[in-house]
C-alpha positions in Angstrom: 215.2 49.5 -5.3 212.2 47.3 -4.4 209.8 46.9 -7.1 206.5 45.5 -6.9 205.4 43.1 -9.8 201.8 41.9 -9.3 202.3 39.9 -6.3 205.8 39.3 -6.6 208.2 41.5 -4.3 212.0 41.8 -5.9 214.8 43.9 -5.9 215.5 45.5 -9.0 216.7 42.9 -11.3 219.9 44.5 -12.7 221.0 44.6 -9.0 223.4 41.4 -8.3 222.0 38.7 -6.0 218.2 40.3 -6.0 215.9 38.2 -4.5 212.5 37.2 -6.2 209.9 36.9 -3.2 206.9 34.7 -4.5 204.7 34.1 -1.4 202.8 30.3 -1.3 200.9 28.0 1.1 200.9 24.4 0.9 198.9 21.5 2.0 197.8 17.8 1.3 194.8 16.5 1.4 194.1 13.0 2.9 193.6 11.4 -0.7 197.4 12.7 -1.4 196.5 15.6 -3.9 199.5 18.5 -2.9 198.4 22.1 -2.9 200.2 24.8 -3.6 198.3 28.8 -3.1 199.9 31.9 -4.6 197.7 35.1 -4.1 198.2 38.1 -6.2 195.5 41.1 -6.6 196.9 42.8 -9.5 194.1 42.0 -11.8 191.2 40.1 -11.2 191.6 36.6 -12.4 193.0 33.2 -11.6 194.7 30.1 -12.6 193.6 26.4 -11.6 196.6 24.8 -12.4 197.2 20.9 -12.5 200.1 18.7 -13.2 199.8 14.8 -13.0 203.2 13.6 -12.6 203.0 11.0 -15.5 204.2 11.4 -19.1 205.2 9.2 -22.1 208.4 7.9 -19.6 205.8 6.2 -17.7 204.6 4.1 -20.6 205.7 0.6 -21.9 207.1 -0.7 -25.1 203.9 -1.9 -27.0 201.7 0.5 -25.1 202.8 3.9 -25.8 201.2 7.2 -26.5 198.6 6.9 -23.6 200.1 10.0 -21.7 198.8 12.0 -24.8 195.8 10.2 -25.5 194.8 11.2 -22.2 195.3 15.1 -22.8 192.5 14.3 -25.5 190.3 12.2 -23.0 190.3 14.5 -19.9 188.4 17.0 -22.3 185.6 14.6 -23.1 183.3 14.8 -20.3 183.0 13.1 -16.9 180.4 12.1 -14.7 178.7 15.2 -13.7 180.2 17.6 -16.7 179.0 15.9 -20.0 180.7 16.4 -23.2 181.0 19.7 -24.4 180.3 21.2 -21.2 184.1 21.9 -20.2 184.7 24.3 -22.7 180.9 25.7 -22.9 180.9 26.8 -19.1 184.7 28.1 -18.8 183.7 30.3 -22.0 180.6 31.4 -20.8 182.3 32.3 -17.8 185.0 34.4 -19.6 187.6 31.7 -19.0 190.4 29.8 -21.3 191.9 26.4 -20.8 194.4 24.2 -22.4 196.8 21.2 -21.9 200.2 19.8 -22.8 202.4 16.3 -22.7 206.2 15.8 -22.3 208.1 13.1 -21.3 208.0 13.6 -17.5 204.7 15.2 -17.0 201.2 16.2 -18.2 199.9 19.7 -17.0 196.2 21.0 -17.7 195.5 24.8 -16.5 192.2 26.9 -16.4 192.1 30.7 -16.5 189.4 32.6 -15.2 188.3 35.3 -13.7 188.6 35.5 -9.8 184.9 34.9 -9.3 184.9 31.8 -11.4 187.3 29.5 -8.9 184.5 27.0 -8.1 183.7 26.7 -11.2 187.1 25.6 -12.1 187.5 23.3 -9.0 184.4 21.3 -10.1 185.4 20.9 -13.7 189.4 20.0 -12.8 188.0 17.8 -9.4 185.2 15.7 -11.7 187.5 14.7 -14.2 190.0 13.7 -11.5 187.4 11.7 -9.8 184.9 10.5 -12.4 186.7 10.9 -15.9 186.1 6.8 -16.0 182.5 6.9 -15.6 181.6 8.8 -18.8 184.4 7.0 -20.5 183.9 4.4 -23.2 185.5 2.3 -25.8 184.0 4.5 -28.2 185.3 7.6 -26.9 188.5 5.9 -26.2 188.4 5.1 -30.1 187.3 8.1 -31.4 190.4 10.2 -29.9 192.5 7.4 -30.7 192.0 8.3 -34.6 192.3 12.0 -33.5 195.9 11.3 -31.8 196.4 9.4 -34.9 195.6 12.1 -37.3 198.2 14.5 -34.9 200.6 12.1 -35.4 200.6 12.2 -39.2 200.1 16.3 -38.9 202.8 16.9 -36.7 205.3 14.7 -37.7 204.8 12.0 -40.8 203.8 14.4 -43.2 205.5 17.8 -41.4 208.7 18.9 -42.9 211.5 17.5 -40.6 208.9 16.1 -38.4 210.2 12.7 -38.1 213.5 14.1 -37.0 212.8 13.9 -33.6 211.8 10.0 -33.5 214.8 9.5 -35.6 217.3 11.3 -33.1 215.5 9.8 -30.1 216.2 6.3 -31.5 219.6 6.5 -32.1 220.0 8.3 -28.5 218.5 5.8 -26.3 218.7 2.0 -26.3 215.4 -0.1 -26.4 213.1 -0.2 -23.1 214.6 3.5 -22.4 211.4 5.6 -21.2 212.8 8.9 -23.6 213.1 6.5 -26.7 209.5 6.6 -28.2 208.0 9.9 -29.0 205.4 11.4 -26.4 202.6 11.1 -29.5 203.5 7.2 -29.2 203.8 5.0 -32.2 201.0 4.5 -34.4 201.1 0.6 -33.8 201.1 1.1 -30.5 198.1 3.7 -30.5 196.2 0.9 -32.8 196.8 -2.3 -30.5 196.0 -0.4 -27.2 192.7 -2.0 -25.5 189.9 0.0 -23.6 191.4 -2.1 -20.5 194.7 -0.9 -21.0 193.6 2.7 -21.0 191.4 2.5 -18.2 194.1 0.8 -16.3 196.7 3.4 -17.1 193.8 6.3 -15.8 193.5 4.7 -12.1 197.3 4.1 -12.1 198.5 7.5 -12.8 195.9 10.0 -12.6 195.0 9.6 -8.6 195.5 12.5 -6.5 198.5 11.4 -4.7 200.6 11.7 -8.0 199.0 15.1 -8.5 199.9 18.7 -7.4 197.1 21.6 -7.9 197.8 25.1 -7.9 195.5 28.1 -7.8 197.3 31.2 -8.2 196.2 35.1 -8.7 193.4 36.7 -7.4 192.5 34.6 -4.4 191.5 34.6 -0.8 193.7 31.9 0.6 191.6 30.8 3.1 188.6 30.5 0.9 190.5 29.1 -1.8 191.5 26.5 0.7 188.1 25.9 1.7 186.8 25.2 -1.7 189.9 22.7 -2.9 188.5 20.8 0.6 185.0 21.2 -0.8 185.3 19.9 -4.3 188.7 17.5 -4.3 188.1 15.9 -0.7 185.7 13.2 -2.1 188.4 12.1 -4.7 189.2 8.5 -3.8 193.0 7.9 -3.3 195.2 5.9 -5.8 195.6 1.8 -4.9 198.9 2.1 -4.4 201.5 4.9 -4.5 204.0 5.4 -7.7 207.3 4.1 -7.5 210.6 5.4 -9.8 211.2 4.5 -13.2 213.3 1.5 -13.6 215.0 2.2 -17.0 218.4 1.1 -19.1 220.7 4.3 -19.0 221.7 5.4 -22.0 225.6 6.5 -23.2 227.3 7.5 -26.4 230.9 6.3 -26.8 231.0 7.6 -30.7 229.6 9.6 -33.5 226.3 8.0 -34.6 225.1 9.0 -38.1 221.9 9.1 -40.0 221.0 11.2 -43.6 217.0 10.6 -44.1 215.0 12.2 -47.1 212.1 14.6 -46.5 209.3 16.7 -48.4 211.5 19.6 -47.4 213.6 22.3 -50.0 216.7 22.6 -47.5 218.9 20.1 -45.9 219.1 20.4 -42.1 221.6 19.0 -40.0 221.0 17.9 -35.9 223.8 17.7 -33.7 222.7 16.1 -30.3 224.5 14.8 -27.0 223.1 13.1 -23.7 223.5 15.9 -21.0 222.9 16.4 -17.2 219.6 16.4 -16.0 216.9 19.3 -15.2 218.7 21.0 -12.5 221.7 18.7 -12.1 225.4 20.2 -12.3 226.1 21.2 -15.9 222.6 21.8 -16.6 222.7 25.7 -16.0 226.1 25.8 -17.6 224.7 24.5 -21.0 221.8 26.9 -21.3 224.6 29.6 -21.2 226.6 28.0 -23.8 222.7 27.8 -26.1 222.9 32.1 -25.6 226.4 32.1 -26.4 226.4 29.8 -29.8 222.9 30.8 -31.1 221.1 33.0 -28.9 220.7 36.1 -31.3 222.1 38.0 -34.1 225.7 38.8 -32.4 226.3 35.0 -31.0 229.1 32.6 -32.6 227.7 30.1 -34.5 224.7 32.2 -36.1 227.0 34.9 -36.7 229.5 33.2 -38.7 227.1 31.0 -40.6 224.2 33.3 -41.4 225.5 37.1 -41.8 229.2 36.4 -42.2 229.5 33.5 -44.8 225.8 33.0 -45.5 225.5 29.3 -45.6 222.8 28.9 -43.2 219.2 29.9 -43.3 218.7 29.4 -39.2 220.8 28.5 -36.6 219.4 27.0 -33.1 221.2 25.6 -29.7 219.4 24.6 -26.8 219.7 22.5 -23.6 216.8 19.9 -23.5 216.1 19.6 -20.0 214.8 16.6 -18.2 214.3 14.8 -15.4 216.1 11.3 -16.2 218.8 13.3 -18.4 218.9 15.7 -20.9 219.8 16.0 -24.8 222.1 19.2 -26.1 221.3 19.9 -29.9 222.4 22.2 -32.3 220.1 22.4 -35.4 221.0 24.4 -38.9 218.7 24.7 -41.5 221.5 25.3 -44.6 220.8 27.9 -47.0 220.4 26.5 -51.3 223.3 24.9 -52.1 225.1 25.1 -48.9 227.2 22.4 -47.8 226.2 20.4 -44.6 229.9 19.0 -44.6 230.8 22.8 -44.5 228.1 23.8 -41.8 229.1 20.9 -39.6 232.9 21.8 -39.6 232.3 25.2 -38.6 229.7 24.3 -36.2 232.5 22.2 -35.2 235.0 25.1 -34.8 233.2 27.1 -32.5 232.1 24.4 -30.0 235.9 23.5 -30.1 237.0 27.2 -29.5 234.8 27.4 -26.4 236.0 24.2 -25.1 239.7 25.7 -25.0 239.2 29.4 -24.7 237.5 31.4 -21.9 234.9 33.7 -23.3 235.0 37.3 -22.8 233.0 38.7 -19.3 231.2 41.1 -21.7 229.7 38.1 -23.9 229.0 36.2 -21.0 227.5 38.5 -19.0 225.1 39.3 -22.5 224.4 35.9 -21.8 223.5 35.8 -18.2 221.5 38.9 -18.6 219.4 37.3 -21.4 218.9 34.7 -19.3 217.7 36.8 -16.3 215.5 38.7 -18.8 213.7 35.4 -20.3 213.0 34.6 -16.5 211.2 37.8 -15.2 209.6 37.8 -18.6 207.8 34.7 -17.6 206.9 36.0 -13.9 204.6 38.9 -15.5 201.5 36.5 -15.8 200.0 34.3 -13.5 198.5 31.8 -15.7 199.0 29.8 -19.2 202.0 27.8 -19.7 205.1 29.3 -18.2 203.4 31.8 -15.9 203.8 31.8 -12.0 201.0 29.3 -11.6 202.9 26.9 -13.9 206.4 27.7 -12.3 205.5 26.6 -9.2 203.9 23.3 -9.9 207.1 22.9 -12.3 209.8 23.7 -9.3 207.8 21.2 -6.9 207.8 18.6 -9.4 211.2 19.6 -10.0 212.8 20.3 -6.9 210.2 19.5 -4.1 209.9 23.0 -3.7 207.6 25.4 -5.2 209.5 28.4 -4.2 212.6 27.5 -5.9 212.6 30.6 -7.8 215.6 32.1 -6.4 217.7 28.9 -6.0 217.1 28.5 -9.5 218.3 32.2 -10.7 221.4 31.3 -8.2 222.3 28.7 -10.8 223.2 31.4 -13.2 224.5 33.7 -11.1 226.8 31.8 -9.4 228.6 30.8 -12.7 232.0 32.1 -14.4 233.2 32.1 -18.2 235.6 29.2 -17.1 232.6 27.4 -15.8 231.0 27.5 -19.5 234.5 26.2 -21.0 234.8 23.4 -18.9 230.9 22.3 -19.2 231.4 22.8 -22.9 234.7 20.3 -22.9 233.1 17.8 -20.7 230.1 17.5 -22.1 229.8 18.1 -25.6 232.8 16.0 -26.9 232.9 15.8 -30.7 233.7 12.5 -30.8 230.4 11.0 -28.7 227.0 12.4 -30.6 224.6 12.0 -33.0 224.5 13.3 -36.2 221.2 13.8 -38.3 220.9 15.2 -41.5 217.4 15.8 -43.1 217.9 16.1 -46.8 215.1 17.4 -49.7 213.5 14.0 -51.5 214.7 13.0 -54.5 
């Protein structure tokens, strides 16, 4: 049975091999900006979603935190949209907006009623073309202080907040672009000059290093004309962006560390280096996460939280990234519980799935969870993770905005034996990082 869900035509999700059709058109402007249009008249809303293909991985030793700093600076006004007007104009039109920064990209979205397309495009094009015109050492210093305070709140003074920073420094050699945190090091934020910040913007925030998605209640012909109107005057970058050159990471032993923090309960982090996003093994490890910690009946969760009652919570996930990924198991102990015992049980369950193929029922439940999550994300056009954002994500990762079916096919093609093989190959118990966070004494 075919279903019409928004502007998406799909076969019933229960049908094996059902296809999801997400119609789109794409084109390039002469300045290098890649544009993707998706028409969906379900509700009178649209999203303008911009990905700059730059994240913290494009920073340099001694000059970290720039990508996240620009996430703030991009809202500080541009030549024709002065400070404060960005939010004022969007709120008056009934719109919302936000941004996020990761290692491999920075994304911005504006969700507005469909009659406000030109407003959204004016604001996005103006900050792409003319942010530098409104920037000054004073605005950079102000946002530098905001970012420093965010680092204090989200990392230095947050429970378990320093754990990801410690883990990255244990996983990666010096010079690897995933070694430093996205928010940057405090000393680097302090040392950065105004000229450093301007150079970073001119290098990476150029139309040839960006992709623009407009998805929702649009007429594609009129939308293209509006894009050409607002973005054609944005000047191309001075030079194309070259691939990242970096020292590759490897793990040939167990690296252990214990730190103390202002927390009430100990927490165990186990982390492995794993295949990059969309590479062989990436999908298998997603399924493994569901088997180990994806709900009350999952293996580690059931043993530690329900049966033995020695853990407060359990998580397992494949943190997919462009250069390589990180697989992580995180367990928060209950009061008085032994971290050594928790680690031993986690290892038992990993070793068991490395040698014993999961049952068909258990495997199918995990696949169904992944498919359900996939279709849930497709129910909205805007915000983070909606169809507009996903079109940009697929273009960034696969060079194909319409990679929806290929993505689902990665999971549908798997068998229970594939999960066992991936667990055995990618999660060796003797090659990982182990971090324990203890309550400060």
